[in-house]
C-alpha positions in Angstrom: 34.6 10.9 40.7 35.9 8.5 38.3 39.8 8.4 38.1 39.8 8.9 34.2 38.5 12.3 34.7 41.6 13.5 36.4 44.7 14.6 35.0 47.5 12.1 34.8 50.5 13.2 36.8 54.3 12.9 36.4 56.5 12.7 39.3 57.1 16.5 39.7 53.3 16.9 39.6 52.7 14.4 42.2 55.1 16.3 44.5 53.4 19.5 43.9 50.0 18.0 44.7 51.2 16.4 47.7 52.6 19.7 49.0 49.6 21.5 48.2 47.6 19.0 50.4 50.2 19.2 53.3 50.1 23.1 53.2 46.2 23.6 52.8 44.4 20.8 54.2 43.0 21.1 57.7 43.1 18.1 59.9 39.8 16.4 60.5 37.9 18.3 57.7 36.2 16.8 54.9 38.2 15.6 51.9 36.6 17.1 48.7 35.9 14.3 46.2 36.6 16.8 43.3 40.4 17.1 44.4 42.6 15.0 42.4 43.1 11.5 43.8 46.8 12.1 44.8 45.5 15.1 47.0 42.7 12.9 48.5 45.2 10.2 49.2 47.5 12.7 50.9 44.8 14.1 53.1 43.7 10.7 54.2 47.5 10.2 55.0 47.6 13.4 57.0 44.7 12.4 59.1 46.1 9.0 59.6 49.4 10.3 60.7 47.4 12.4 63.4 45.6 9.6 64.7 48.6 7.6 65.0 50.4 10.5 66.9 47.2 10.6 69.2 47.4 6.9 69.8 51.1 7.0 70.4 50.8 9.7 72.9 47.8 8.0 74.7 49.9 4.7 74.9 52.9 6.7 76.4 50.6 8.1 79.0 49.2 4.7 79.9 52.7 3.3 80.0 53.8 6.2 82.3 50.8 5.8 84.5 51.6 1.9 84.7 55.2 2.7 85.7 54.1 5.2 88.2 51.7 2.6 89.7 54.5 0.1 90.1 56.8 2.7 91.8 53.9 3.5 94.2 53.3 -0.1 94.9 57.0 -0.5 95.6 57.0 2.2 98.2 54.0 0.9 99.9 55.3 -2.5 100.0 58.6 -1.3 101.2 56.8 0.1 104.3 55.7 -3.5 105.4 59.2 -4.8 105.2 60.7 -5.7 108.8 64.1 -4.0 109.0 66.6 -6.0 111.0 
């Protein structure tokens, strides 16, 4: 929809609209194009935050697995060391 069709918001209205989005938007659902652009942008932000959180968790898991693999490798290599 054209931006000029929407109400002009002051700072307090923007806060209220963003809070409404945070309280009511369900992650991954469609963002209604008739919602005010401030609400639409906040919903986009909510989705992006969720994606970033998933990516961070995935990266931590990959990092944890890599560290575990290094530890396992050290243990296996230590078994080949000849003790005097």
